[in-house]
Steps between C-alpha positions, in 0.01 A plus 500: 500500500761414763546644850806355669593575864279809496308664780156666491468487120155495341383384159167682476225476239718359223401282209761233435426267212654289227830444683707185462560437872332617824308825510660625826783345705563631851816337634636587845463830677203608710151647457478501121153487348312436178163676517211545258680354198362309203751226419419258220633290214834427662738225399554391860319629810325820596649631828782336698559628855816361658668620816537470873740293707390142567776444758373780726142511362544871427222603258561684174155662503464498121144510367285455190168675545198570281658366181335333202730217389396266221614296202843432647732203438471514123855364450572328831169316527555363853664614824470875428152627591330833548663557840803353679593583859827374643712574803330644808210734566367601159135574420261466205156652548200621298632362170302365206678194355381294206584307183804315626592162345636364832498614865404865550689568826834350606640558845821394670620600845334634811244751621349589161144632478282432194157651547184655360571420137288349226646206309340321207581310181830354601627154418373540148778274368619291796375323808739424787599821673175662614408870534733573795815287499796447730729206556828327569601666828343410836628828653250711303271609785241756607378593154140623484255467210171665595190663362564421133222439250603199291274376221490340155820306541544294189639150535592442140542129564194437716480149627876454517657382828644850560192716469547869577418634845534841662794447738799272448742447788751276326787287628487541881378862519263583787422809704286694250185661637221476241182669619182672371569437132 
């Protein structure tokens, strides 16, 4: 499903499964949401929220809330994930995320909120990347990861120099608030 430059659209209570790419792409626009959906067995990621203006730090206000996203990245085994937030001011909350071969949540940009979700059984096929991942741009600031329940993270290559952790701020990224997880 694709929402491009939309405003106030909602994807509510849908089951999206067995698709070759992402389950839902929200690209541009404002205040679009994915709520109460079951998204699984996707070729790439689950939900991608992209929008907002990084030059002015104007938020998009897109959100993914109360979704069950699992068994994603079946074709693109890395760098896809259950959730991706990019741009400015997007939110993921109260989601259940599991069975991801690489990082579960990817975020790029500013002022994103990732909260009150349960994440387990990710990194079932890889190590370096971690549960929440961002990197390669030192201007990514003021992102908040709080109140998530993270458990049973599988490091498939335990003992390797790049064992899996929960948060990965890669290549000069700082400014993420990680609290009460």
